[in-house]
Every structure is written in C-alpha cells, then in structure tokens.
N, C-alpha and C positions, 0 to 999 in steps of 0.2 A: 209438759206438766206445768201448771201454774199455781196449784194449791195443794198443801199437804196438811191442812187443818184436820183431816180425817184421822191423823195419827196422834192427835193431842191427848187421847186417853191412855196411851201407853205409859206404863209406870216408868218414870225416869230412873228409878233405882235398878231396874232390870236392864238398862242400856249400858253395855260395856264399851261400845265404840260408836262413833258417828261419822258417816261419810255422805256428804251432799255435793255432788260434782256434776258439771256439764249439763245442767238443766237450763237451757238458754231462755226459757220463759218464766222460770220460777223466781219470784221476787219477795215472797213473804215466808219466813221460816221461824219467826220468834214465837213459837208455841210455848206454853208453860213448861211442858216436860222437856223440850229441847233446851230452853233457857236454864232450867234446873240442872240438866246434865252438864252444860257448859261450865258450871261452877265447880264441877268435880275435876279430877285429874285424868279422866278417861280420854283415850285417844280420839282425835277428830281431824277430818280432812274436808274442808269446805272451800270450793273454788269453781269458777266457770259458770256461775249463776248470775241472776240480776238482783237489784234492790238490796235488801238487807241480807241477802244470801250470797253476796259477792265473795266474801272470804270470812275466815274465822273471826278476825278482829271486828269487822263491821257487824256481824251477827251478834257477837258478845256484847258490843256496846249498845246495839239496838235492844238487847235484852236487859239493858240497864246494869250490866256487869262490868266493872272496871277493876281488873286484877292488878295488884301491885307487882312490880318486877320481882323475879325470884332468882335463885342460884347466883347470888352475889359473890364475886371472888376477885382477887388480884393476882396478876401474873407478871413475870419479868421484873420482879422487885429487886432493885439495887439500892445503892446508898442515896440516890437523889431522884429515883424514878420508879413508877409502878404503873401497870396497865389495869384499870378497873373494868370488870366485865359483868354482864347480867343477862338474864333470859326473860323475854316478854313477847306477847303478841302485839304489843303496842308499837307505835312508830315515833312518838314524841315524848321526850323525857327532860327532867331537870335534875341536876345534882348539886350538892353543896358539900364542901370538904374542908377539913382543918385538923389541927393537932387534936388527938383523942381527948374527949371531954369538952370540946368547945361548945358554946351555946349556939343552937341553930339560929341562923339569922346573922351571925357574926363571921361565918366561914366564907370561903371562896365559892361563889355561886356561878354555875354555868347552866344556862337555860336553852331550850329548843334543840336539844341533841336529837339526832335522827338515827343513830346507829345503836349497837348493843355493846359498845365499849368506849372508854375514854382514857387518854394518856395523861397521867398526873406527873408533872415535872416540877423541878425546883424544890424537891424534898430534902430533908436533912437526914443524915445517917442515924441509925439506931433510934428512930423516933416512931411512935404509934400515931396513926391517923384514923379519924372517923370520916366515912363517906356516906352521905344520905342521898337517896334517889326516890323520885316519884314519877308516876306516869300520867300523861294527859290523855283523857278520854273525850268523847264527843261533847259532853256537857258537864264534865267534872274532872277532877284529878284524884289520884289515889292518895293515901297517906304516905308519909315519908318512910322509907325502909333504910336501916343503917347497916353498914359493913365496916369493920375495923381491921387494920393490918399494920404491920411495922416494917420499916426499912432496915436494910442490913448495913454493916459498916462499910467504909470505903475500901478497906483492905481487911483480910481475915483477922479476927481478934486474937486467936489463940496460937498463931504461928507467925514467925518473922521470916522463915525460909520457904521458898517455893521450889517444889520438885515436880517436873512434868515428864511423865513416862509414856504419854501417848498423844496423838494429835487431838483427840477429843478433849483431853485435859487442857491443852493449849487453847483450843477454841472456847472451852467453858470459862477460862479466865477472862477472856475478852467479854463474854456474855455476862458473867456474874460480877466482875470487878472492873467495869470499863473505866472507872475513875481512879483505880489504884495504880498510880504512876511511880510511886516511891516504895521500893521493897527494902525493908530494913535488914533483912538477912541475906541468905544466899539465893541465887537463881541458878537452878540446874535443869538443863534440858537433856534428857537421856532416853532415847527410844527409837527403834528402827521404823516405827510407823509414822514418825514425825517427819513431815515434808514441807511445812509452811510455818514460819515464825511471825508472819504479819499480825496475828492476834496480839503479839507482844509489842507492837510498834509504839504504844503509848507509854511504855516504861521510860522514865527519865533518870532514875538513880537506883543503884543496887548497893546496899550497905555491906554485903559480904562478898563472896566470890561469884564470878560468872563462869559457868562451865557448860559448854555445848558439845555433846559427844554422841557417837553411835547413832546419828540420824541419817536420813535420806534428804536432807535439805540442800538445795543448790545455792540459794542466796542466803547466806548467814548474815543477817542484817538486823540491827536495832537502831533505827534512824534517829530516835530521840534520846538515846542514852547519853547523858552528859557526865555522870559521876559514877565511878566504880571504886569502892574502897578495898576490895579484896583482889584475889588473883583473877587474871584473864586467861582462861584455858579453853582452847578449842582443839579437839582431836577426834580421830577416827570418824570422820565424816567423808565417806568415799566419793560422794558426788558433788561435794561443795566446789563451786567455781568462783565464788565471789565473797569477799569479806567487806562489810560496809558498816562503819560506826562513825558517821560524819560529824558527830558532836562530841565525841569522847576526846578528852585532852590528856588525861593522866591514867597510867596503868601501873598497878603494883604486881610485879611478876607476870611476864608475858610468856605464854606457852602455846605454840602452834605446832601440831603434830598430825601427820597422816591426813592431810586434806587433799583428796584425790585429784581435783581439777583446778585448784587455785594457781594462777600464774603471776599475780602481783599483789602488793600490799598497799595499793593506792587508797583502799578504803580505810586505812589507818593514818592518812596523811595529816589529820588534825591533831593527832597525839603529839604533844610537845615534850612529854617526860615519861620515862619508864624507870621504875624503881624495883630493886630486887633482882630476880633472875630474868634473863632474856634468852629464850630457847626457841629455835625454829628448826624442825627436823622432819624428814620424810615427807616433803612436799614435792612429788615427782615432776610436776610441771612448773614449779616456781622458777621464774627467770628474771624477776625484777623486784628489788626491795627498796626502790627509790622513794616509795611512799613514806619511808621513815627517815628520809635524808635530813629533815629539819627537827627530828626528835632528839632530845637530850638523853644520852645514855650514861651520864656522869654518875648516877646513883645506882647503876647496875652492878651487882656484886658477882654475878656469874653469867658468862656469855657463851652461847653455843649455837653454831650453825652447822648442821650435819645432815648428810644423806639427802641433799637436794641436787640431783644430777644435772639439772638444766640451769642452775644458778651460777653464772660466771662473772657477774659484776657485783662486787660487794663494797667497792671503794666509795660508798656514799659518805658524805661529810661526817655524819654521826658515828658511823662504824669506824672510819679512819681515826677519828678522835679517840674512840674507845680502845682500838687496837694498839695505838701508840702509848697507851697508859700501862699500868702495872697490874690491873685486876685480872682475875681468872678468866680464861677463855678456852673454848674447845671448838676447833674448826676442822672438818674432814669430810671426805666423800661428796664434795660439791663439784660443780663444773670448773673448767680451767679458769683461773683468775680468782676463784674462791675455794680452790681445792684444799688449801690449808692456811694457817695463820700467816705464814711468810708470804704467800701469794697475795693475800689481802694487804699486808703491810707494804709489799713492794708496789702494788698498784696505787696505794695511797700516796706514793711519791710522785705520781703523774699529775703535775700541777695543772690546775684548771686555767683556761685562757683568762686573761685580764683585760681591763680597759675596753670591754665590749661596748661599742657605740653604734648607733644607727645614723646614717647620713643620707642625704638625697631622698628623704621619705616623701613620696608623692602619693597620689590617689591609688596607684596601681603597682607601685614598686618601692623598694627600699634597699639601700646598700649598707652592709654591716662590716665593721672592722674590729679586730681584736689583736692582742699581742700575746707572744709566747716566748719563754726563755730557752726553748729547744732549738737546736741547730737545723734539723730537718723535720719540722713538725708535720703532723697530720691531724685533721680535725673532722669531727662529725657534727652535723647541724640538723636541727629539726624545728619546724615551725607549724603553727596553726592558730586558729582564733583563740583568744585568751581563755585559759581554763581547760584547753583540750587535754586529754589523757595522753601522756607521752607514750609513744609507740603507735599512735593513731594519726600523727601529723605527717607532714611531708618531710622525708628524711633524705639527706645527702651525706654519704660517707666518703672518707679518703681525700678530703680537700687538702691541698698542699700550700695554699696561700691563705693568709689570715684575713681574707675579705670575700664577700659573696653578696650578689645582688638577687634579691627575691622579687619575682615578678608575678603577674596575674593576681595581684591583691585586689581587694574590694575597697572602694572609698569609704571614709568615715567608719572604719572598723579597727578594733583593738586586736593585736596579735601578740603571742608569746614566741620569742625566738630563743632557742637553746643552742649552745655550742659547748663542745667538750674536746679535750685533747686526746688523741689516740696514741698511746705510748707503746704500741705493738703488743706487749705482754699485759698491758693494763690500760685502763681508760680513766681519765680524770672525771671528777664530778661534772655534772651539767651546770652551765652558767646561764641564767635566764636574763633576757632583755625584753621588756615589754614596751610596745610602741603602738601608736594609733595613726592610721593613715588619714590624711586630710580628705576633705571632700574634693570632688573633681574641680569644682569652682568655689571660690569663697561666696558666702551668702551676703545679702545686703548690698549697700552701695560701696564703691571702691574709689579711693582717692590716691593717686600717685603724686607725691610731692618731691620725689627725688629719683635719680637714676637707680639708686640702690633698691628702692621699693619696686621698681619695674623689674630689675634683675631678679629680685627675690620671688616675685610673682612667677616669672618664667621658670625658675627652678622648682618652686613649690607646687605650681599648678600647670605642669607641662601639657596636661590633657584637657585643660579648660577650653572648650570650644564655644559653649553657650553660657555666657554670663548673664545673670538674671537682673542685676540692678543697674544703677547709674554708674558711668565710668568717667572720672575726671582726671585729666593729665595736666598738672600745674606745678612747675618747679623750675628753679633757676639753673639746675645742672642737668636737666633731662635733655639728652641729645640722641638717644637710640631707643626706638620703640620695638625693635625686632623681638625681644622676649614676649611680645604680645601677639606674635604672628599666628598662633593657633586659634585665636578668637574668631569665631564665625558669626556669632550674633550677640547683640547686647540688648538686654530686656528693657533698659531705660534710656536715658539721655547719654550722648557722648559729648563731653566738653573738653576741648583742647584750648587752654587759655594761659596767657601770661607766662609763656615759656620763652626765655631769653636767648637760649643757644640752640633750640630745636629748629633745624633747617628743613627737615622732611619728616613725613609721617609714614615712611615706607614699611614700618613694622606692622601696619594694620592691613596689609594686603589680603589677609585671609577673611576680613570682615565682609559679609554679604548682606546682613540684615540688621537694621536698627529699629527697635520698636518704639522709639520716641524721637526726639529732635537731635539735630547736629548743630553744634555751635563751635566756631573756630574764631577766637577773639584774643587780641592783644599779644600775638606771637611775633616778636620783633624781628626774628631771623627766618621765619618760615617762608619758603619761596614757592612751593607748589603743594597740591593735594593729591599727588599721584598715588600715595599710599592707600587711597580709598577707591582705587580703580575697579575693585570687584564689588563695591557696594551697590546692591540692586534695589533692595526694599527699604524705604524710609517712611516711618509711620507719621511723623509730624513734619515740622518745617526745617529750614536751613538758615543759619545766621553766620555771616562772614564779616567780621567787624575788626577794624583797627589793626590790620596786619600790615606793617610798614613795608615789608619786602615781598609780599605775595604778588606773583605775576601770572600764575597759571592755576586755573581751577578745573582743568580737563579731567582730573581724577574723579569728578562727580558726574561724568558723562553717562555712566552706566545706570544711574538711579532711574527707576521707571517713572516715578511721579512724586509730587510734593503735596502734602495735605494742605487744603485751602481753608481749614477751620480758623476761627479767630485765634489770635496769638500764635499762629503758625505761619505758613507762607514763606516768603523770601525776604531776607534782610542782607543787603550788600552795602556796607557803609564804611567810609574812611579807609579804603585800601588804595593808597595813592599810586601804586604801580600796576594795578590790575586794569588792563585795557580790553581783555577779551572775556566776555561773559555769555556769548551766544551759544552755549552748549544746549543740547537737545532738551534736557529736562527743564531748563529755564525758559527756553523758547516755547515749549508746549504749555508751560504754566502762564507765561506773560501774555499769551494771545487772549486770555479771558479778562473781563473787566476787573479793575481794582476793587469794585464793590463786592465782588464774590471771591476774588483771589487776592488777598492783601499782600502788599509788597512795600518795602522801603529800600530805595536804591539812590545813593548820593555820594558825592565826594570821592569818587573813584577816578581812575585815569580815563581819558577820552576813549569812548567805545563802551564804557560801562557806567557812564555818568548818570544815566536815567533809564527808566524802564522803556521809554519810547525809543531811545537810541539802541538799546539791546534788541527791542522788537524789530527795528529796522535791520539790524545786523543779523537777525535770525532769518531774514529772507534768504532763500537758497542762492548760492552763487550760480549765476546763470551762464554756463560755459557755452561759447559759440560752437556751432557745428564745425566739423573738420572734414577733410578729404572729399570736398565737393567735386563731382565729376559729371560730365555729360557722356552718355553712352548711347549706342544705336542711333547715331546722328544721321538723319536723312535730310533731303532738301527742305522738308516741311515739318519735321518733328524730331524730338529727342527726349530721352529720359534723364532727368537730373536726380542724382542720389548723393547722400552725405552720411557722415557718421556722427552719432550723438546718443547719449543715454536719455534724452528727453522724450516727451510724448506729445508735444504740441509745437508747431512751427509755422512761420510766415514765410512766403516767398514772393518776390517781385522781380519782373523781368521786362526787358524792352531792347530795342536796337542799341547796340553798343554806344555808350556815351550819354544815354538818357539820364535825366535828372530824377533821383529817387522821389517817389510821390507821384510821378507822372507815368510810371510803368503799369503793367498788369499785376494786380495784387491778389494773392490767394492767402487767406488767413486760417489759422487753427488746423493745419494739416496734422494728421495723427500718424503718418508714416514718414519714413526717411527717404522716400522717393516721390517724384512727381513727373508726369509726362507733359511736356510742352508741345502743343500742336499749332496748326495754322501758321507755321513759320514760312519764311521766304528763302528760296535757295540762294546760295552764294552770298549769305548775309551774316554779319557778326552780331551776337547778342550778349548783353550783360545780364547775369542772374544774381540776385541777392537772397540769402537765406539767413534767418535768425531763429533762435530758440525762445519759446515762451516759458516762463518760470512762475506761474501763479502770481501775476502782478508785476513781475520783473522780466525783462527781456535781455537777451544777450546782444552783443554788437552784430551788425549785419556783416555777412561774409560774402565777398563778391567772387563770381566766376564768369569767364568769357569763353564763348565758343563760336564757331562759324559753321553755317550749313553749307553743304556742297551744292553744285549746280544740279539741273534736272538731267541725269545721266542717260546717254543713249544705250538701249539694250545691246548686249553683246552676245557672241556665240550663238547666232541664229542658225538653226539647222533643221533638217527634215528627218523624221523617223517614221517607221511603219508605213513606208510608201507602198500603196496598193494601186490597182488600176482605177479605183473610184474614190480613194481617200488617201490622206496623209496627215501626219501630226507635225506641226512646226513648233519648236521650243526655242527659248532664249534665256539669257542670264541678266538679272537686274536686281537692284535693291529696292526698286519701286514696287508699288502695289496696284497701279492702274495703267492700262495700256490701250492704244488704238491700233487696229490692223486694217489695211486696204489691200485687196488682191484681185487678180484677173489673169486672163491669158497673157503669156509672156509678151512684153512690149506694149502693154496697155498704157494709156496716158493717165497719170495720177489725177484723181478727181472723178474719173469715169469708172473706176473699179468698184468692187463691193466693199463698203466701209463697215467695220465692226468697232464700236467705241466702248470705252470704259470696261475693258476686260480686267478681271481681278485675279488673273493667273498668268504665269509665264509660259503658257503653251496654248495651242488652239488646234483642233482637229478639223480639217477641211473634208467635206463629203460631196457626193454626187459629182465627182470629177469625171473627165473623159479619159479613157486609157490612152497611154502614149501621147500625152499632151503636156506642154511646158507651161508653167504658171509663174508669175511674179507675185511676191508677198512683201509688203512694206510694214514695218513695226516701229512704233515710237512709244516713249513713256509719257504718261499724262500726269503732270505734277500740280494738280489743283489749279489749273489756269495756265500753268507753264507747261510747254510741250518740248520734249527733246527733239532732236533731228530724227528724220525717218532713216531706217536702215533697211536695205533691200536684200531679199533672198529669193533665188529661183530654184524650182524643182520641176521634174517631169514625172507624170504619173506612169505607173507600170502598165504593161500590156495585160490583156485579159488572160489569166493563167490557164494553161492546159490542165485538164483533169489528169490524175495519176492513179497508178495501181488499179487499172481497169481489170476486172476479173469476173468470172461467172460462178454461180453456185446453184444447187438444186436443179440441175439440168435433167429434164425428163424427156420422154419421147415427143412431147408437144409443147414444152415450156422451158424457160431458162430465166434465172435471176441474174441481173447485171449489177455489179457494184463498182464504185470508184471513190477516190479521195479528192476533196477540193474544199476550199473555204468559201466557195461561191454559194449562191442561193437560187440560181436558175440554170436549167440545163436542157439540152436537146439530144434526142437519139434518132439515128436513122439506121435501119437494118434491111437486109435483103439477102438473096442467095449469094453464095460465095462469089466474090469478084464482081458484084453488081456495080453499076455506074452510079456515082453520087447524083442525087436528084431523081433517080428512078426507084429508090427504096421507099420504105415506109417511114415517114418522119413523125416523130412525137415531140412536141414542144411544151414549155411551161412546167417541166419537171422540177419540183422544189426540194427533193431529197436526193441523197447520194446513192440511191438504189432504185431499180425498176425491174419488174418481171414481165418478160415477153411471153405471150400466150398464143394459142392456135397455130403453133408451129407444126411442120410436118415431121413425122418420125423419120429417123435414119437419114436426116438431112444436114447439110453444112450451110451455115449462115455467117455473114460478116455483120458486125455491130459496131457503129461509130457513135462516140459521145463527145460533146463539147460544152463549154460554159458560155452562157449568154450574159454578157457584161453590160447590159443596158446601152445598146448602141454599137457595141463591138462584141465580137465573139472570138473565143479562143480557137486554136487549131483543133481538128478532130483527132480523137484517139480511137484506135481500131482494136477489135477483139473478134476472133473467129470462134464459133461454137459449133458443136456437133450434137444433134438431138439423138436420143436413144431409140433403138428398136423397141416397140411396145412389149415384145416378148423376149425372153432370153434366147441367145443363140445356142445352137447345138442340135444334134439329131435325136437325143434322148434327154428327157428331164425326169429325174427320179426323186420322189419325196419319201424319206424314211422316217421323218419326225414331224410332229405337229409344228415345231418352230420353223421348219423349212417352208411349210405351207403358209404360215403366218407371214414370213418374210416375203414370199412371192406376192401376196396381196398388197404388201406395203411398197415393194420395189417395182411392181409391174401392174399398176392399177388399170392401165389401158390395154392390157394384153387380152385381145379377143380371139385372135387366130394364131395358134401355135403350130409351128412347123417342126414336126418330129414326133417321137413317141413320148407319151406321158405315163409314167409309172407311179402308182401309189402303192408302195410295196415295202413290207418289213419282213425280215428274214424269220423272225420268231413272233407268231401271233400272240404269244402269252406276254410279251414285253412291249408290244407296240403302244406308242403314245398318240397315235393319230386318231382323233375323234371328231374333228370338225373340218369340213371342206368348204366352208363359206368363203374364205379368201380367194377361191377359184371361181367365184360366181360371175366374173366378166368373160370367161372363156366361152366362146361360141363354136369354134371350129378347131378340131385337132387333125392336122394333116399327118397322120400316122396312127399308131396303135394307142388304145387306152386300156391300161391294166390296173385293176384294183385288187390286191392280193395280200393275204396274211395280216390284215389290219385288225387285230383282235379287239381294239377298243372302238371300232367304227360301227355304229348302229344305224347310220343314215347316210344317204348320198345327196342330201339337200343342197350342198354347195355347188352342184353341177346343174343347177336349174336352167342356166343360159345355154348349155351345150345342145346343139342341134345336129352337128355333123361330126362323125369320126370316119376318116377315109380308110382306115386300116381295121385291125381286129379290135374287138371289145371283149375283155375277160373280167369276170367277177368270181373270186374265190375268197370268201370271208366267213369266218366262223359264226359271228354274231349278227350278220346282216339279215334282217327279216323281211325287207321289201326293197324295191328299186324305184321308190317314188321320186327321188331326186332327179330322175332322167325323163321326166314327163315331156320335155321339149326335144328329146333326141328322136330324130326322124330318119336319119340316114346312117347306116353302118356299111362301109365299103368292103369289109373283110368278113371274118368269122365272128360270130357272136357266141362266146363261151360263158356258160353259167354253171358252176360246179363247186363242190366241196363247201357249200353254204349250209351248214348244219341247221341253221335256224331260219332259213329263207322259207317264207310261207306265202309270199305274194310277189308276182313279177308283173303286176298290172302297170307298173311304172314305165314299161318299155312297149306298151301295146301300140304306141303311135309309130313304132319303127315300120318302115315300108318293107314288108317281107319280100316283095318281088325284087328288091335290090340286093338281097343277100345272095351270096354265092351258095346256092341251095345245098349242093353236095357237101360242102365243108360245114355249113351251118348245121344241117340236119345231122351230120355225122357227129359233130360235137355235142349236139343236144342228146343224141342217143347214148353217148358215152356217159353222160352225167345226169340224165333225166330220172334215174332210178333213186334219186335223193328222197328218202321216205318222208321228208318234211315239206316237200313241194306238193301242197294239198291239191292243187289243180289236177296234177297227173295222178297223184296217189289215189284220189277218189275214183278216177276212171279205171286205173289199172286193177284195183282190187274189188271192183264192183261185182257183187254176186249176181247181178241181173244184167250182165253185159248183153247188149242187143247185137247179136251177130249179124242180123239182117242189115242193121244200120251201117256196120263197118264192112260188110261184104266179105270178100275172101282174104283180106289183109290178115297177117299174123299179128300177134300181140304187139311186137315192136313197131310194126308199120302203123298200127293204130295210134301209138304214142306219137310217131312222127307226124302223122296226119293231124293229130289233135293240137300239137304245138303250132304247126303251121297255120292251122285254122285260127288259133288264138292270136298269132301275130298278124293275121290278116283281118283281125277284128271280128272273127266269128266265134260264137260260144258253142 
C-alpha cells in the first residue's frame, strides 16, 4: 500500500483509535481527518511505515500539530532536590526554573533536553519553585507550560525524635531525608524486621538517646556519628557480631545487653569518656574489652560487668583505675580473671612491662627489650602492621626472657608491637611500641666519612645487596670495610679516596657489578685492591691516582671490560710503588688506539710507567718447551716430542755441534711431535725447539741423540717347510731388506736376488723336494747395508696321501677318497696283487677323490694312489676293494612291502639275472602296500620260481617288462590283477605256470609269447585245469558256457579236455 487518500472522507469524530503499522511503502498519511484525530486524546499506534508515516511524532508534526508537554509532575522531592517529569511525543525540549513567581527569562534555563525528565538540584528547603517547559517541533515550538512544586525540610518539622520500627522506615529515612544528619531528639531503632542500618550512615549527631534493640542486625554501626547527648543503649540483638562507632568520643550512660555474637568492643575504641552508668551484661561471646582501655571512667557513677562467660581479661587500664576507686560496682558471672571484683582488682596488680625499646631494627627484623619487676616473669607478645586489630596479629605466649627478635618483616613498613606480663592468675595491660623498618638499602647517594658510619650501615642495612646510588668512602679513621660485605652491586660510582689508615678494601669482596666508574685516589696507606676480586661488570672507567703505598692491583683482574667512551677509559697516575699493571682487563683495553680508547698512564713504578710499557708486559710469557725426547730411534729416523701448552713451535736440527741458523729449520709446527727422517746411522744429532707466542718466542731448548748403525737381521728361521715351498722369517727394526738364495753352496752373486723387501719374511715357492737351499738376508738402510746373514734349509719330501678309503662301491664302480694338501695325483689299479706298471694308470687328477667305473662285479681290485710333486712323486698308498654281486645273495628273495621293492631298485640297479626264487607275496591281500613293480625293471632272468601272490593293491605287472626267462615255476594269485601285460617279454617258463584266484583277471594275453612247448605239459595243464574255472576269465568263460558249442569241432573230448585244448592253443598262438 502506498496511498490512503481514499479514506479522507471518514468523519474524524467517529474515529476512536488509529493504527497505521508495517506498511513498508506507505509514505503519505496526513489526510485532514487523520490530522484532526491526532489533535484528540484518542489512542494511536503509528510505526514501521515510510515518509511522514514513520511514527506518531513525525505524522503529528507533518500535520502541523505541535502539542505541549503534558502530565507535568515532580518526584523524589527532598530538601535540596526534585525530579521534574513530563509526557510528550516530542523528543526535544527546553525548561526554565526558579523560585515560584520568578519572571520568565530570569530563571535557570536548560535547552536541548532529549528525555522526559530532569533532575533539579541545589534547591533550598521549604521553598516553592516554578518550572516551565516547551517542546521543539519541526518548524516551531510550543508555548511554555508551567509546573509548581515545593521542597521539604531537611529534617521533619514537627518532631525531634525518630523511631524506626521496620526496615522500610529505615530505608525511607535515607530516601526522604538524605541530608538530615543532625537529630535533635532521640534515635530509637526497634523491630525484628530491621537487618540493615546503613541508610542511617549519614547521621552525625543525636541530641537525645540512642537505642538499638530487638533487631536482626549483624553490623551495628553508625560510622559518622560524632555526638550523642543521651544514653547509649544497645540490647536484645541476637545476631549482632560487630559494634562500630569510629567517630564517637563521649557516651552518657553505656548499656550493652544481650548481644548474641559480639566478641570485642574495638568499635568503641575512639570513645574517650563515659559518664553515668557503665553496664555490660549477657554478651555470651565477649572476650575482649580492650577497645575501652583508653576510655576514662572517672565520671561513671555505676559500674557493672555481669554474665559474660567468655570474658576473662578485664584488667585494662581504664577498668583498673575505676576498680581501685570507691564508686559503686557490680561484677559477677564472667570468665576466670573477671569473675568478680576481687579478681579484676588482683589482676590489675599485674604490672605492665616497662622500658619497651626496639633495637637492631633492620629491613626484615627487629629486637625488642623490656623490663619487669617480677622474679620469674612470663610475657605475651603480639605484633602486626600498624593499626591491626589485636587478636589478629602474630602471637607468642609464655616468653620467659624480656627480649625477642621479630623476623620476616617487610622493609619500609610500620608495625605495632604489644607486650604484656602474664601473672598466672591475671595479665597486665598491653604495652604498645610502634616502629618502622628501614628500607633494604638507603636511597640516594651515600658518603661514609667515618668508621662509625660504615659500622652503622652494616647494622642498619645488613640485607642491602643492591645499592642504587653513588658510594663514597672518605675518612681519616676508616680502616675496616667488612660491614659493607653484603653489597653486590652499586648503581652509581664507587669512590675510595683520601683515606689515611685504610690498608685494604677487603670488605668489598661481595661486589660484582658497578654501574658507573671506579675511582681510587689519595689513599696513603692502601696497599692492594684485592677486596675487588669479585668485581666483574664495570660500566664506566677506572682511575687509580696518588696512592702512595699501592703495589698490587690484581684485584681488578676479574673485570670483563672497561668503557672506552670519553671521560672514561683508564687513568693510572702517581702511584710510585705500582710496578705491575699488565692485568688482563688493562691488556685487552690497551691494545686499541688511544684515539678510540682514552688512557692516562704516568709517574708509576717501572713496569707501569706508560701504556707502551704495559702493552709490552701484556705480551704472554713464552715458556720454553720441556721434556724433549727422541723415541723410536732408528739408523735413519726418529720422533722428537716435547711438553708445552703452546700451539705453535719452531724446530731446528743438524749433526751434533752445528751452529744454529745452519741447521734444518721447520717453523710454525702445530703439534708437540715431529718426525726426523733421512738421518744417518751411528751419528749424533742436536735438536733445538722453541715456542711461538704471537710475536714473542721462548728460548731454544736443545736435545742430543745418536742414531744406531744399520743392524744385521737376527733370528732367521724357516717355517712352513713343504716339498715345494717354505717361509723364511727374521727379526729387525728396519723396514727394507735384500735376499739372495739358491741351492746350498751357491756362490753369492750367482743366486736369485730379491731387493727392497718391505717385510721381515719371504715365502719361497717352486722348490724341489728334498733339496737344501742357502738364503742370505741383509738390512737396506737407505744406501747403507748391513752384513749378510746366512740361513740354510732343506725342502720336504713329496708327502704320501693319507686316509685312503672307498665309498659308494657297487657291482661295477667304486669311489676312491684320500687326504692331502697336494694338487696333483695319480691312480693305478688292477686285479688283486697285480704288478705295478701292469695296471690301469690315471694321471693328472686334481681332486682328492676319483670314481673307478666299468669294474667287474664280485671282483677284488688293488688301488694305488700317490701325489705328483712336480718332478718328484710320493710313495704309493694301497687300498683293496671288492665289487658287489649285481643281485643279492640267497636262494629266495621275498618282497612283502613296497619299500622293499623300492630299496631293491636303489641297491641293485645292475641286477639282471637273479639266482634263486623271487616272491612278491603279502600274507593279507587286504593290507598289502605293494602297488608298483617298476624298480624290478632290470631283471631279465630268474633262475628259480617267480611267485606273485596276495598283493591286494597290485593292479599291474608292468615292472617286469624286461623279464624273459623263469627257470622254475610261475604263479599268479592276486585279487585285483585284471591282466598280465607286464610279462609281454616272458618267453620261457621252465616249470609250472599257475594262474589262479585272480578274481578280476579278464585278460592273459600278456603271456601269449610263452613257448608252450617248453612247459611241462602235464603239470601245467593240471594246474590250469584246477583254476581255469575262474568265472572272470572271459576267454574260457565264453567257450565254456556257449550255447552253440560245436561238438564237431572239438571231437569226442569232454568239456574239461576242451578247456585244456583251448588254453594250449592260446599259448601256442592259436585262437
């Protein structure tokens, strides 16, 4: 919606309320009827639109309506203040105010107000005021509208007494009469709902009585009450735990009763005078009334302290003074020591300690002393920072000596120290001593002009380690600086000057850091600066001036560096006995140019007379090497070594007696050893060594040694002598040798020469066995030769082989083995006891084993082996061997397991003709393991019977493929054998052929090649007839049960004869 002009004809008098909200495109709403309505008091809600429809104020002002503020009023009116309030849809206002009847324009004007209220302050009590207000509209302002109000009195007009019976009344007093600080009459607070008296905190004086009773207030306090002209009575406040009237000084008639939690009266410690009666009773937790110790009770007419069971100390000064008087008093039912008047009176005779003093007060401790007139006194002490509440400080009870040192104090802090005497049945009043600890170190600069001042510093500031200012030591009687030994750093300069009896500054041994300069001047007795031996850091320069007895400044050796800025640097002047100044810190400084590192050095003893002299003396002392020695001396070299802490050396050497400068020079060696070479044997040498010290050198140190002659080798011997080699060794310190050798007796010069050997051994090879040789050895000493030394040895004979043995002997082969270190061998073998030379010779064997083949079975051979030693041969070694029979011995060979058949094939691979019976037979066909006859495939002839029976796992005879002759009987009885194909080469059976109990046999064609004419017919046919009825033998089965039997063909034979005839025909190759 953007336009509501269609509503302009509605009669404005009929509109009772107007709402135009959240029409985000509506910007024109000032129709006549709406503007007329807005001048009425009807309700309106205009917001969330645009233009002049944004809100009620904008639309009203767009309509040209500028309403004056309404509902003018004032709230929170007190004697000097009022809050002026109004209602308006406007946002900007002006007000003017003044005493009622003022002329507008002369009042107090406040413009540009944006709220709907304003605080009027600085008003007078009981005065009427006019306040005018107007509103600012878009293009105009409204007329002024006036409001009149009157302020109230500072305090109520028609009463001088104040009675508060509820917390609300207490709170209203603060709200209505915030400036009423002086109450002319009584102030009574009485009510169980009252818990807080803080709204009365501003009360300064009460002209009548003060009574606070029957409340639930815990903190009964009027912190600003200074004057009370009537009674002070506080009773029946069961939860009250604190009384606090810190500005009240005088009380007329004190009554404290039934205050359930109050333990002390410290809140009345400012009261100096109580007049009239003094009554404290029924305070069950009260244990301390020392808050009234300084209160005068001289004008008290009646005194009572009753029914306070925890109150046992009443002998405060004010009470003791009163008790000793004649006035009325009532004391009972309190704690021991206050239980009656006599107890208080007695306790008041416990005199307080006197002459309490503090000594040795330093930054963290103080010692206190006092006196007592008791013979065996006991004391209690308590201390804390000044103003602490007694009972909260540090307490020590039962001291027997009138002295105590308090520790762990803080520097620059004021403390209260209390001491009282414990008289067993009573205690004296507390005596207070207040003191202030000094700072850890004094501030500012410090000048010691006497020994007393130094001693005082040590006792007053024993913990002063870091002093911040300048420190000057200058006095005629100063002789001991040890009280300053805790000082570690000085923040400014250190000046030690004009001290006439000071001989040392050893009291400054703790000083490590100086943040400015060091000046030592005019000390006529000072001898050394050892007291500064721990000074490390120095921020500025050093001045050592006019010290007549100073001889030693080594105490400054630990200083790391000296500042080279202008007015710093080094000054060493007029110290007539100071001769040594080359300490490290000065040496490190003086190496730089004076233009960058200022210095003044003069009029000191020799050695310190100038910076150039000091610089020279700063050069390191160059100590000569020591412990020079020659080691491992040979005829032509040695190692020279020495001891030194240096890192650079020169060495010169030559024949003994040479003039230095003419010898062999080596400079800038970096090790403490050197190897001299190319020396001559039997010659003496001088060696000189010096140390280099960065521009300075030590003296030369001389050492003499002599080289030995060129030694003859010794202990020449032969080892590892063999027929063709030997090793010759010798002993010598040399490293180079010559050897000449040949057959024993050769003329030197004609032998074999080996020169420049670099070992003390040599191995000769290609020797002839059992031959003697001469060997000559000499040392070669770089041009010098030792004498020859001769050695003779004889080569060994050609060794016979050992441990000759045989292995893997079969029916036609044997493996020969032996042991030997040789590399060439010969074998000769032949029949047993053959003659050497007639056997078979095998040469050039290079291994220690050889296999002989093509031997005859069941034969005996002799085998001879010897070593061939290149020109000579060892003796023969003999071994007799026996070849196996190709088949096992015995009349019968029985196989009952497959493993036995396998072993036969392995052990008798050449067995082709077996002499005896061969049985393949297992007692139980159901457990037989024989299934494979292949290991028997070399057998061609069996000179005996062949029986294959009860082999339940055997399905084939294929392992017997080579068998062609069995001279005895052949029997086949096997459950699962279904053919005889494995016998297709069997042609001759010399005995009976039995085929029976072969339940699965269906084919016997494998034996068709047997020559039937060679069978013993009667036996063979009889056997066949016994077993031919096997129903599984198809060949016969078909003929026997044929329904079409040709009787003509078979003639007059009976059925059995027909079978015999048929089998024989089959074996004869007939179908």
